[in-house]
Biopython code that builds the backbone (N, CA, C, O; Angstrom):
import numpy as np
from Bio.PDB.StructureBuilder import StructureBuilder

atoms = [
    (1, "MET", "N", (-91.478, 65.379, 41.431)),
    (1, "MET", "CA", (-92.118, 66.667, 41.559)),
    (1, "MET", "C", (-92.199, 67.373, 40.209)),
    (1, "MET", "O", (-92.944, 68.343, 40.069)),
    (2, "GLY", "N", (-91.457, 66.913, 39.228)),
    (2, "GLY", "CA", (-91.539, 67.491, 37.906)),
    (2, "GLY", "C", (-90.879, 68.850, 37.762)),
    (2, "GLY", "O", (-91.252, 69.625, 36.880)),
    (3, "LEU", "N", (-89.910, 69.154, 38.604)),
    (3, "LEU", "CA", (-89.242, 70.452, 38.551)),
    (3, "LEU", "C", (-88.050, 70.434, 37.607)),
    (3, "LEU", "O", (-87.362, 69.420, 37.489)),
    (4, "THR", "N", (-87.808, 71.540, 36.941)),
    (4, "THR", "CA", (-86.590, 71.747, 36.178)),
    (4, "THR", "C", (-85.704, 72.664, 37.004)),
    (4, "THR", "O", (-86.152, 73.709, 37.475)),
    (5, "VAL", "N", (-84.445, 72.273, 37.181)),
    (5, "VAL", "CA", (-83.526, 73.007, 38.044)),
    (5, "VAL", "C", (-82.306, 73.431, 37.236)),
    (5, "VAL", "O", (-81.704, 72.617, 36.536)),
    (6, "THR", "N", (-81.947, 74.700, 37.334)),
    (6, "THR", "CA", (-80.718, 75.189, 36.718)),
    (6, "THR", "C", (-79.680, 75.352, 37.820)),
    (6, "THR", "O", (-79.937, 75.976, 38.850)),
    (7, "VAL", "N", (-78.506, 74.782, 37.585)),
    (7, "VAL", "CA", (-77.418, 74.818, 38.556)),
    (7, "VAL", "C", (-76.305, 75.687, 37.991)),
    (7, "VAL", "O", (-75.875, 75.498, 36.853)),
    (8, "ALA", "N", (-75.844, 76.635, 38.786)),
    (8, "ALA", "CA", (-74.733, 77.502, 38.381)),
    (8, "ALA", "C", (-73.749, 77.557, 39.537)),
    (8, "ALA", "O", (-73.901, 78.367, 40.451)),
    (9, "HIS", "N", (-72.743, 76.699, 39.499)),
    (9, "HIS", "CA", (-71.717, 76.650, 40.539)),
    (9, "HIS", "C", (-70.671, 77.723, 40.273)),
    (9, "HIS", "O", (-70.425, 78.105, 39.129)),
    (10, "TYR", "N", (-70.072, 78.192, 41.336)),
    (10, "TYR", "CA", (-68.884, 79.018, 41.173)),
    (10, "TYR", "C", (-67.703, 78.058, 41.157)),
    (10, "TYR", "O", (-67.598, 77.206, 42.040)),
    (11, "PRO", "N", (-66.814, 78.173, 40.180)),
    (11, "PRO", "CA", (-65.663, 77.269, 40.122)),
    (11, "PRO", "C", (-64.799, 77.395, 41.379)),
    (11, "PRO", "O", (-64.819, 78.422, 42.057)),
    (12, "THR", "N", (-64.059, 76.358, 41.671)),
    (12, "THR", "CA", (-63.163, 76.350, 42.816)),
    (12, "THR", "C", (-62.283, 77.589, 42.800)),
    (12, "THR", "O", (-61.697, 77.932, 41.774)),
    (13, "GLY", "N", (-62.196, 78.253, 43.932)),
    (13, "GLY", "CA", (-61.362, 79.438, 44.053)),
    (13, "GLY", "C", (-62.008, 80.712, 43.567)),
    (13, "GLY", "O", (-61.396, 81.777, 43.641)),
    (14, "ALA", "N", (-63.234, 80.633, 43.069)),
    (14, "ALA", "CA", (-63.883, 81.827, 42.525)),
    (14, "ALA", "C", (-64.934, 82.404, 43.467)),
    (14, "ALA", "O", (-65.738, 83.240, 43.053)),
    (15, "SER", "N", (-64.941, 81.972, 44.725)),
    (15, "SER", "CA", (-65.987, 82.447, 45.622)),
    (15, "SER", "C", (-65.904, 83.949, 45.842)),
    (15, "SER", "O", (-66.897, 84.574, 46.216)),
    (16, "LYS", "N", (-64.730, 84.538, 45.614)),
    (16, "LYS", "CA", (-64.615, 85.987, 45.781)),
    (16, "LYS", "C", (-65.496, 86.725, 44.779)),
    (16, "LYS", "O", (-65.794, 87.905, 44.967)),
    (17, "ASN", "N", (-65.915, 86.042, 43.718)),
    (17, "ASN", "CA", (-66.784, 86.653, 42.720)),
    (17, "ASN", "C", (-68.261, 86.418, 43.012)),
    (17, "ASN", "O", (-69.119, 86.889, 42.266)),
    (18, "ASN", "N", (-68.566, 85.703, 44.075)),
    (18, "ASN", "CA", (-69.936, 85.404, 44.440)),
    (18, "ASN", "C", (-70.536, 86.616, 45.158)),
    (18, "ASN", "O", (-70.132, 86.906, 46.284)),
    (19, "PRO", "N", (-71.486, 87.334, 44.546)),
    (19, "PRO", "CA", (-72.010, 88.552, 45.160)),
    (19, "PRO", "C", (-72.729, 88.312, 46.481)),
    (19, "PRO", "O", (-72.684, 89.165, 47.368)),
    (20, "ILE", "N", (-73.383, 87.182, 46.628)),
    (20, "ILE", "CA", (-74.061, 86.892, 47.892)),
    (20, "ILE", "C", (-73.032, 86.668, 48.986)),
    (20, "ILE", "O", (-73.157, 87.202, 50.088)),
    (21, "GLU", "N", (-72.018, 85.879, 48.677)),
    (21, "GLU", "CA", (-70.981, 85.617, 49.671)),
    (21, "GLU", "C", (-70.304, 86.924, 50.087)),
    (21, "GLU", "O", (-70.051, 87.149, 51.271)),
    (22, "ARG", "N", (-70.021, 87.759, 49.134)),
    (22, "ARG", "CA", (-69.337, 89.019, 49.421)),
    (22, "ARG", "C", (-70.211, 89.931, 50.288)),
    (22, "ARG", "O", (-69.718, 90.551, 51.230)),
    (23, "ARG", "N", (-71.505, 90.012, 49.969)),
    (23, "ARG", "CA", (-72.403, 90.886, 50.723)),
    (23, "ARG", "C", (-72.783, 90.306, 52.071)),
    (23, "ARG", "O", (-72.931, 91.049, 53.041)),
    (24, "LEU", "N", (-72.941, 89.006, 52.151)),
    (24, "LEU", "CA", (-73.517, 88.382, 53.328)),
    (24, "LEU", "C", (-72.492, 87.939, 54.358)),
    (24, "LEU", "O", (-72.585, 88.325, 55.523)),
    (25, "PHE", "N", (-71.520, 87.140, 53.951)),
    (25, "PHE", "CA", (-70.645, 86.522, 54.929)),
    (25, "PHE", "C", (-69.729, 87.516, 55.626)),
    (25, "PHE", "O", (-69.364, 87.313, 56.783)),
    (26, "SER", "N", (-69.354, 88.584, 54.938)),
    (26, "SER", "CA", (-68.526, 89.585, 55.609)),
    (26, "SER", "C", (-69.321, 90.272, 56.712)),
    (26, "SER", "O", (-68.766, 90.600, 57.760)),
    (27, "GLN", "N", (-70.609, 90.492, 56.489)),
    (27, "GLN", "CA", (-71.455, 91.116, 57.510)),
    (27, "GLN", "C", (-71.684, 90.172, 58.689)),
    (27, "GLN", "O", (-71.679, 90.606, 59.841)),
    (28, "ILE", "N", (-71.882, 88.899, 58.407)),
    (28, "ILE", "CA", (-72.052, 87.916, 59.488)),
    (28, "ILE", "C", (-70.783, 87.864, 60.323)),
    (28, "ILE", "O", (-70.848, 87.830, 61.552)),
    (29, "SER", "N", (-69.627, 87.859, 59.666)),
    (29, "SER", "CA", (-68.355, 87.824, 60.397)),
    (29, "SER", "C", (-68.203, 89.032, 61.308)),
    (29, "SER", "O", (-67.692, 88.906, 62.421)),
    (30, "LYS", "N", (-68.638, 90.192, 60.854)),
    (30, "LYS", "CA", (-68.582, 91.391, 61.705)),
    (30, "LYS", "C", (-69.474, 91.236, 62.925)),
    (30, "LYS", "O", (-69.108, 91.667, 64.018)),
    (31, "ASN", "N", (-70.642, 90.624, 62.753)),
    (31, "ASN", "CA", (-71.571, 90.456, 63.875)),
    (31, "ASN", "C", (-71.023, 89.548, 64.957)),
    (31, "ASN", "O", (-71.302, 89.765, 66.136)),
    (32, "TRP", "N", (-70.253, 88.541, 64.590)),
    (32, "TRP", "CA", (-69.782, 87.633, 65.628)),
    (32, "TRP", "C", (-68.293, 87.783, 65.929)),
    (32, "TRP", "O", (-67.685, 86.911, 66.549)),
    (33, "ALA", "N", (-67.721, 88.882, 65.489)),
    (33, "ALA", "CA", (-66.305, 89.155, 65.792)),
    (33, "ALA", "C", (-66.115, 89.207, 67.302)),
    (33, "ALA", "O", (-66.880, 89.860, 68.011)),
    (34, "ALA", "N", (-65.105, 88.525, 67.780)),
    (34, "ALA", "CA", (-64.725, 88.475, 69.204)),
    (34, "ALA", "C", (-65.780, 87.830, 70.086)),
    (34, "ALA", "O", (-65.720, 87.959, 71.309)),
    (35, "GLU", "N", (-66.741, 87.143, 69.495)),
    (35, "GLU", "CA", (-67.760, 86.435, 70.272)),
    (35, "GLU", "C", (-67.442, 84.946, 70.243)),
    (35, "GLU", "O", (-67.309, 84.363, 69.167)),
    (36, "PRO", "N", (-67.320, 84.333, 71.397)),
    (36, "PRO", "CA", (-67.133, 82.876, 71.383)),
    (36, "PRO", "C", (-68.421, 82.193, 70.920)),
    (36, "PRO", "O", (-69.491, 82.416, 71.485)),
    (37, "LEU", "N", (-68.306, 81.375, 69.906)),
    (37, "LEU", "CA", (-69.470, 80.681, 69.351)),
    (37, "LEU", "C", (-69.678, 79.402, 70.151)),
    (37, "LEU", "O", (-69.176, 78.341, 69.781)),
    (38, "THR", "N", (-70.412, 79.510, 71.236)),
    (38, "THR", "CA", (-70.511, 78.435, 72.218)),
    (38, "THR", "C", (-71.645, 77.451, 71.978)),
    (38, "THR", "O", (-71.570, 76.305, 72.422)),
    (39, "ASP", "N", (-72.692, 77.877, 71.284)),
    (39, "ASP", "CA", (-73.809, 76.957, 71.038)),
    (39, "ASP", "C", (-74.581, 77.405, 69.796)),
    (39, "ASP", "O", (-74.399, 78.517, 69.299)),
    (40, "TYR", "N", (-75.434, 76.525, 69.315)),
    (40, "TYR", "CA", (-76.191, 76.812, 68.090)),
    (40, "TYR", "C", (-77.102, 78.022, 68.259)),
    (40, "TYR", "O", (-77.228, 78.833, 67.342)),
    (41, "ASP", "N", (-77.741, 78.151, 69.426)),
    (41, "ASP", "CA", (-78.648, 79.287, 69.626)),
    (41, "ASP", "C", (-77.912, 80.617, 69.488)),
    (41, "ASP", "O", (-78.427, 81.557, 68.883)),
    (42, "LYS", "N", (-76.731, 80.691, 70.038)),
    (42, "LYS", "CA", (-75.953, 81.932, 69.940)),
    (42, "LYS", "C", (-75.540, 82.198, 68.492)),
    (42, "LYS", "O", (-75.630, 83.330, 68.018)),
    (43, "ILE", "N", (-75.096, 81.173, 67.803)),
    (43, "ILE", "CA", (-74.686, 81.323, 66.406)),
    (43, "ILE", "C", (-75.873, 81.799, 65.561)),
    (43, "ILE", "O", (-75.739, 82.729, 64.765)),
    (44, "LEU", "N", (-77.024, 81.165, 65.737)),
    (44, "LEU", "CA", (-78.209, 81.560, 64.974)),
    (44, "LEU", "C", (-78.634, 82.986, 65.298)),
    (44, "LEU", "O", (-79.013, 83.736, 64.399)),
    (45, "ARG", "N", (-78.576, 83.366, 66.563)),
    (45, "ARG", "CA", (-78.942, 84.724, 66.971)),
    (45, "ARG", "C", (-78.033, 85.749, 66.293)),
    (45, "ARG", "O", (-78.512, 86.769, 65.797)),
    (46, "LEU", "N", (-76.735, 85.486, 66.269)),
    (46, "LEU", "CA", (-75.795, 86.406, 65.640)),
    (46, "LEU", "C", (-76.005, 86.483, 64.130)),
    (46, "LEU", "O", (-75.908, 87.558, 63.538)),
    (47, "ILE", "N", (-76.286, 85.362, 63.524)),
    (47, "ILE", "CA", (-76.537, 85.362, 62.080)),
    (47, "ILE", "C", (-77.836, 86.108, 61.773)),
    (47, "ILE", "O", (-77.888, 86.900, 60.833)),
    (48, "ARG", "N", (-78.880, 85.858, 62.560)),
    (48, "ARG", "CA", (-80.189, 86.471, 62.297)),
    (48, "ARG", "C", (-80.181, 87.989, 62.446)),
    (48, "ARG", "O", (-80.969, 88.672, 61.792)),
    (49, "LYS", "N", (-79.321, 88.521, 63.281)),
    (49, "LYS", "CA", (-79.321, 89.975, 63.465)),
    (49, "LYS", "C", (-78.479, 90.688, 62.400)),
    (49, "LYS", "O", (-78.306, 91.906, 62.459)),
    (50, "THR", "N", (-77.964, 89.946, 61.444)),
    (50, "THR", "CA", (-77.166, 90.525, 60.363)),
    (50, "THR", "C", (-78.048, 91.290, 59.383)),
    (50, "THR", "O", (-79.053, 90.771, 58.898)),
    (51, "THR", "N", (-77.661, 92.520, 59.102)),
    (51, "THR", "CA", (-78.307, 93.338, 58.074)),
    (51, "THR", "C", (-77.214, 94.107, 57.343)),
    (51, "THR", "O", (-76.077, 94.177, 57.809)),
    (52, "THR", "N", (-77.558, 94.675, 56.209)),
    (52, "THR", "CA", (-76.613, 95.522, 55.484)),
    (52, "THR", "C", (-77.261, 96.879, 55.261)),
    (52, "THR", "O", (-78.468, 97.036, 55.445)),
    (53, "THR", "N", (-76.469, 97.845, 54.870)),
    (53, "THR", "CA", (-76.998, 99.186, 54.614)),
    (53, "THR", "C", (-77.925, 99.202, 53.404)),
    (53, "THR", "O", (-78.714, 100.133, 53.241)),
    (54, "THR", "N", (-77.836, 98.184, 52.559)),
    (54, "THR", "CA", (-78.711, 98.126, 51.382)),
    (54, "THR", "C", (-80.003, 97.363, 51.663)),
    (54, "THR", "O", (-80.822, 97.176, 50.763)),
    (55, "GLY", "N", (-80.189, 96.922, 52.904)),
    (55, "GLY", "CA", (-81.448, 96.290, 53.287)),
    (55, "GLY", "C", (-81.450, 94.778, 53.309)),
    (55, "GLY", "O", (-82.500, 94.175, 53.532)),
    (56, "LEU", "N", (-80.311, 94.144, 53.085)),
    (56, "LEU", "CA", (-80.247, 92.684, 53.136)),
    (56, "LEU", "C", (-80.492, 92.231, 54.574)),
    (56, "LEU", "O", (-79.852, 92.719, 55.506)),
    (57, "ARG", "N", (-81.418, 91.299, 54.742)),
    (57, "ARG", "CA", (-81.698, 90.718, 56.055)),
    (57, "ARG", "C", (-81.513, 89.217, 55.954)),
    (57, "ARG", "O", (-81.722, 88.627, 54.894)),
    (58, "VAL", "N", (-81.125, 88.606, 57.047)),
    (58, "VAL", "CA", (-80.786, 87.187, 57.040)),
    (58, "VAL", "C", (-81.802, 86.394, 57.851)),
    (58, "VAL", "O", (-82.194, 86.796, 58.947)),
    (59, "ARG", "N", (-82.220, 85.266, 57.298)),
    (59, "ARG", "CA", (-83.020, 84.298, 58.036)),
    (59, "ARG", "C", (-82.174, 83.046, 58.183)),
    (59, "ARG", "O", (-81.501, 82.637, 57.237)),
    (60, "ALA", "N", (-82.200, 82.443, 59.343)),
    (60, "ALA", "CA", (-81.408, 81.232, 59.569)),
    (60, "ALA", "C", (-82.164, 80.302, 60.508)),
    (60, "ALA", "O", (-82.881, 80.751, 61.401)),
    (61, "TYR", "N", (-81.999, 79.029, 60.299)),
    (61, "TYR", "CA", (-82.574, 78.038, 61.195)),
    (61, "TYR", "C", (-81.638, 76.848, 61.260)),
    (61, "TYR", "O", (-80.809, 76.645, 60.373)),
    (62, "LEU", "N", (-81.777, 76.065, 62.313)),
    (62, "LEU", "CA", (-80.948, 74.883, 62.500)),
    (62, "LEU", "C", (-81.675, 73.676, 61.923)),
    (62, "LEU", "O", (-82.776, 73.337, 62.358)),
    (63, "ASP", "N", (-81.067, 73.045, 60.966)),
    (63, "ASP", "CA", (-81.606, 71.842, 60.351)),
    (63, "ASP", "C", (-81.038, 70.648, 61.109)),
    (63, "ASP", "O", (-79.837, 70.388, 61.037)),
    (64, "THR", "N", (-81.875, 69.927, 61.825)),
    (64, "THR", "CA", (-81.408, 68.808, 62.652)),
    (64, "THR", "C", (-81.675, 67.445, 62.017)),
    (64, "THR", "O", (-81.481, 66.410, 62.655)),
    (65, "LYS", "N", (-82.123, 67.447, 60.752)),
    (65, "LYS", "CA", (-82.379, 66.171, 60.080)),
    (65, "LYS", "C", (-81.077, 65.414, 59.848)),
    (65, "LYS", "O", (-80.014, 66.012, 59.682)),
    (66, "ASP", "N", (-81.180, 64.106, 59.839)),
    (66, "ASP", "CA", (-80.041, 63.273, 59.479)),
    (66, "ASP", "C", (-80.068, 63.056, 57.968)),
    (66, "ASP", "O", (-81.097, 62.702, 57.392)),
    (67, "TYR", "N", (-78.926, 63.274, 57.348)),
    (67, "TYR", "CA", (-78.811, 63.060, 55.916)),
    (67, "TYR", "C", (-77.783, 61.951, 55.685)),
    (67, "TYR", "O", (-76.644, 62.058, 56.140)),
    (68, "PRO", "N", (-78.177, 60.893, 54.986)),
    (68, "PRO", "CA", (-77.231, 59.799, 54.761)),
    (68, "PRO", "C", (-76.060, 60.267, 53.902)),
    (68, "PRO", "O", (-76.215, 61.094, 53.003)),
    (69, "LEU", "N", (-74.901, 59.723, 54.196)),
    (69, "LEU", "CA", (-73.687, 60.080, 53.469)),
    (69, "LEU", "C", (-73.450, 59.125, 52.302)),
    (69, "LEU", "O", (-73.882, 57.972, 52.325)),
    (70, "LYS", "N", (-72.766, 59.622, 51.299)),
    (70, "LYS", "CA", (-72.299, 58.824, 50.163)),
    (70, "LYS", "C", (-73.415, 58.084, 49.431)),
    (70, "LYS", "O", (-73.210, 56.975, 48.938)),
    (71, "VAL", "N", (-74.588, 58.696, 49.363)),
    (71, "VAL", "CA", (-75.697, 58.108, 48.623)),
    (71, "VAL", "C", (-75.530, 58.503, 47.159)),
    (71, "VAL", "O", (-75.396, 59.681, 46.831)),
    (72, "LYS", "N", (-75.540, 57.519, 46.307)),
    (72, "LYS", "CA", (-75.375, 57.780, 44.879)),
    (72, "LYS", "C", (-76.598, 57.272, 44.138)),
    (72, "LYS", "O", (-77.128, 56.206, 44.450)),
    (73, "PRO", "N", (-77.042, 58.044, 43.150)),
    (73, "PRO", "CA", (-78.185, 57.565, 42.367)),
    (73, "PRO", "C", (-77.777, 56.366, 41.516)),
    (73, "PRO", "O", (-76.612, 56.215, 41.147)),
    (74, "SER", "N", (-78.736, 55.538, 41.221)),
    (74, "SER", "CA", (-78.449, 54.373, 40.384)),
    (74, "SER", "C", (-78.153, 54.839, 38.959)),
    (74, "SER", "O", (-78.509, 55.950, 38.564)),
    (75, "ALA", "N", (-77.501, 53.977, 38.208)),
    (75, "ALA", "CA", (-77.207, 54.272, 36.806)),
    (75, "ALA", "C", (-78.512, 54.489, 36.037)),
    (75, "ALA", "O", (-78.582, 55.347, 35.157)),
    (76, "GLN", "N", (-79.529, 53.720, 36.366)),
    (76, "GLN", "CA", (-80.846, 53.871, 35.723)),
    (76, "GLN", "C", (-81.413, 55.256, 36.003)),
    (76, "GLN", "O", (-81.929, 55.908, 35.095)),
    (77, "ARG", "N", (-81.323, 55.713, 37.249)),
    (77, "ARG", "CA", (-81.866, 57.029, 37.618)),
    (77, "ARG", "C", (-81.103, 58.143, 36.892)),
    (77, "ARG", "O", (-81.709, 59.108, 36.428)),
    (78, "LEU", "N", (-79.812, 58.015, 36.796)),
    (78, "LEU", "CA", (-79.018, 59.019, 36.081)),
    (78, "LEU", "C", (-79.383, 59.082, 34.606)),
    (78, "LEU", "O", (-79.411, 60.160, 34.012)),
    (79, "ARG", "N", (-79.664, 57.911, 34.012)),
    (79, "ARG", "CA", (-80.068, 57.877, 32.604)),
    (79, "ARG", "C", (-81.423, 58.560, 32.394)),
    (79, "ARG", "O", (-81.691, 59.090, 31.316)),
    (80, "GLU", "N", (-82.274, 58.548, 33.424)),
    (80, "GLU", "CA", (-83.596, 59.162, 33.317)),
    (80, "GLU", "C", (-83.531, 60.690, 33.350)),
    (80, "GLU", "O", (-84.446, 61.360, 32.871)),
    (81, "LEU", "N", (-82.474, 61.233, 33.901)),
    (81, "LEU", "CA", (-82.356, 62.689, 33.991)),
    (81, "LEU", "C", (-81.981, 63.282, 32.653)),
    (81, "LEU", "O", (-81.238, 62.680, 31.879)),
    (82, "ARG", "N", (-82.491, 64.447, 32.388)),
    (82, "ARG", "CA", (-82.121, 65.163, 31.165)),
    (82, "ARG", "C", (-81.235, 66.335, 31.601)),
    (82, "ARG", "O", (-81.729, 67.357, 32.077)),
    (83, "ILE", "N", (-79.940, 66.173, 31.433)),
    (83, "ILE", "CA", (-78.989, 67.214, 31.830)),
    (83, "ILE", "C", (-78.520, 67.932, 30.572)),
    (83, "ILE", "O", (-77.987, 67.314, 29.650)),
    (84, "THR", "N", (-78.726, 69.236, 30.549)),
    (84, "THR", "CA", (-78.301, 70.066, 29.431)),
    (84, "THR", "C", (-77.225, 71.014, 29.941)),
    (84, "THR", "O", (-77.483, 71.871, 30.787)),
    (85, "ARG", "N", (-76.030, 70.851, 29.420)),
    (85, "ARG", "CA", (-74.924, 71.716, 29.848)),
    (85, "ARG", "C", (-75.009, 73.048, 29.113)),
    (85, "ARG", "O", (-75.337, 73.094, 27.927)),
    (86, "HIS", "N", (-74.713, 74.123, 29.823)),
    (86, "HIS", "CA", (-74.750, 75.463, 29.232)),
    (86, "HIS", "C", (-73.484, 75.702, 28.413)),
    (86, "HIS", "O", (-72.472, 75.035, 28.630)),
    (87, "THR", "N", (-73.531, 76.634, 27.486)),
    (87, "THR", "CA", (-72.360, 76.920, 26.661)),
    (87, "THR", "C", (-71.277, 77.639, 27.471)),
    (87, "THR", "O", (-70.089, 77.439, 27.219)),
    (88, "ALA", "N", (-71.671, 78.466, 28.433)),
    (88, "ALA", "CA", (-70.689, 79.137, 29.293)),
    (88, "ALA", "C", (-70.393, 78.228, 30.488)),
    (88, "ALA", "O", (-71.291, 77.897, 31.263)),
    (89, "LEU", "N", (-69.145, 77.836, 30.627)),
    (89, "LEU", "CA", (-68.693, 76.970, 31.721)),
    (89, "LEU", "C", (-69.590, 75.741, 31.900)),
    (89, "LEU", "O", (-70.213, 75.585, 32.950)),
    (90, "PRO", "N", (-69.662, 74.876, 30.902)),
    (90, "PRO", "CA", (-70.579, 73.738, 30.964)),
    (90, "PRO", "C", (-70.305, 72.766, 32.111)),
    (90, "PRO", "O", (-71.209, 72.062, 32.561)),
    (91, "LYS", "N", (-69.071, 72.729, 32.577)),
    (91, "LYS", "CA", (-68.771, 71.855, 33.718)),
    (91, "LYS", "C", (-69.467, 72.366, 34.982)),
    (91, "LYS", "O", (-69.809, 71.579, 35.865)),
    (92, "TRP", "N", (-69.674, 73.663, 35.069)),
    (92, "TRP", "CA", (-70.214, 74.293, 36.273)),
    (92, "TRP", "C", (-71.673, 74.704, 36.134)),
    (92, "TRP", "O", (-72.356, 74.876, 37.144)),
    (93, "ASN", "N", (-72.169, 74.867, 34.907)),
    (93, "ASN", "CA", (-73.522, 75.383, 34.688)),
    (93, "ASN", "C", (-74.323, 74.418, 33.823)),
    (93, "ASN", "O", (-73.920, 74.083, 32.709)),
    (94, "TYR", "N", (-75.459, 73.978, 34.350)),
    (94, "TYR", "CA", (-76.276, 73.024, 33.608)),
    (94, "TYR", "C", (-77.710, 73.078, 34.120)),
    (94, "TYR", "O", (-77.986, 73.608, 35.196)),
    (95, "THR", "N", (-78.602, 72.522, 33.331)),
    (95, "THR", "CA", (-80.008, 72.433, 33.707)),
    (95, "THR", "C", (-80.394, 70.964, 33.762)),
    (95, "THR", "O", (-80.071, 70.185, 32.865)),
    (96, "ILE", "N", (-81.085, 70.604, 34.823)),
    (96, "ILE", "CA", (-81.560, 69.220, 35.003)),
    (96, "ILE", "C", (-83.077, 69.256, 34.873)),
    (96, "ILE", "O", (-83.764, 69.937, 35.634)),
    (97, "ALA", "N", (-83.580, 68.520, 33.906)),
    (97, "ALA", "CA", (-85.028, 68.449, 33.695)),
    (97, "ALA", "C", (-85.497, 67.033, 33.979)),
    (97, "ALA", "O", (-84.762, 66.074, 33.747)),
    (98, "PRO", "N", (-86.709, 66.900, 34.477)),
    (98, "PRO", "CA", (-87.229, 65.548, 34.728)),
    (98, "PRO", "C", (-87.503, 64.823, 33.412)),
    (98, "PRO", "O", (-87.740, 65.440, 32.373)),
    (99, "SER", "N", (-87.463, 63.517, 33.491)),
    (99, "SER", "CA", (-87.798, 62.734, 32.303)),
    (99, "SER", "C", (-89.305, 62.813, 32.086)),
    (99, "SER", "O", (-90.051, 63.228, 32.974)),
    (100, "ASN", "N", (-89.738, 62.414, 30.909)),
    (100, "ASN", "CA", (-91.186, 62.411, 30.632)),
    (100, "ASN", "C", (-91.938, 61.499, 31.578)),
    (100, "ASN", "O", (-93.082, 61.775, 31.939)),
    (101, "ALA", "N", (-91.293, 60.402, 31.984)),
    (101, "ALA", "CA", (-91.939, 59.469, 32.910)),
    (101, "ALA", "C", (-92.202, 60.164, 34.246)),
    (101, "ALA", "O", (-93.243, 59.948, 34.865)),
    (102, "THR", "N", (-91.257, 60.999, 34.691)),
    (102, "THR", "CA", (-91.437, 61.718, 35.947)),
    (102, "THR", "C", (-92.554, 62.745, 35.813)),
    (102, "THR", "O", (-93.336, 62.937, 36.745)),
    (103, "ASN", "N", (-92.637, 63.410, 34.655)),
    (103, "ASN", "CA", (-93.670, 64.415, 34.446)),
    (103, "ASN", "C", (-95.061, 63.815, 34.437)),
    (103, "ASN", "O", (-96.036, 64.500, 34.746)),
    (104, "ALA", "N", (-95.163, 62.546, 34.087)),
    (104, "ALA", "CA", (-96.471, 61.910, 33.971)),
    (104, "ALA", "C", (-97.107, 61.652, 35.323)),
    (104, "ALA", "O", (-98.307, 61.385, 35.395)),
    (105, "LYS", "N", (-96.333, 61.726, 36.395)),
    (105, "LYS", "CA", (-96.865, 61.428, 37.741)),
    (105, "LYS", "C", (-97.864, 62.456, 38.207)),
    (105, "LYS", "O", (-98.395, 62.344, 39.312)),
]
sb = StructureBuilder()
sb.init_structure("model")
sb.init_model(0)
sb.init_chain("A")
sb.init_seg("    ")
for serial, (resi, resn, name, xyz) in enumerate(atoms, 1):
    if name == "N":
        sb.init_residue(resn, " ", resi, " ")
    sb.init_atom(name, np.array(xyz, "f"), 0.0, 1.0, " ", f" {name:<3s}", serial, name[0])
structure = sb.get_structure()
């Protein structure tokens, strides 16, 4: 597809610093407090009705696709990727750009 993707992970144990998690998941938890989560439809309904006073609204859907486990890219495919690590937390923050061969498609 020729996309360049920047990845910025939160390090292990740092999720409390994630502004989306802080704003979103606490509100979702309030919506389903004391509700038995009995089926996907109920869970999705409770998540979808989540809003915040600042106007955050939630969209949710159930992804029923099967995703294979433990799939690893080949060594050749990894060599084709252009990974540029950022200066701040390079283990957690990097940009992946397609190779020139991928861009030519």
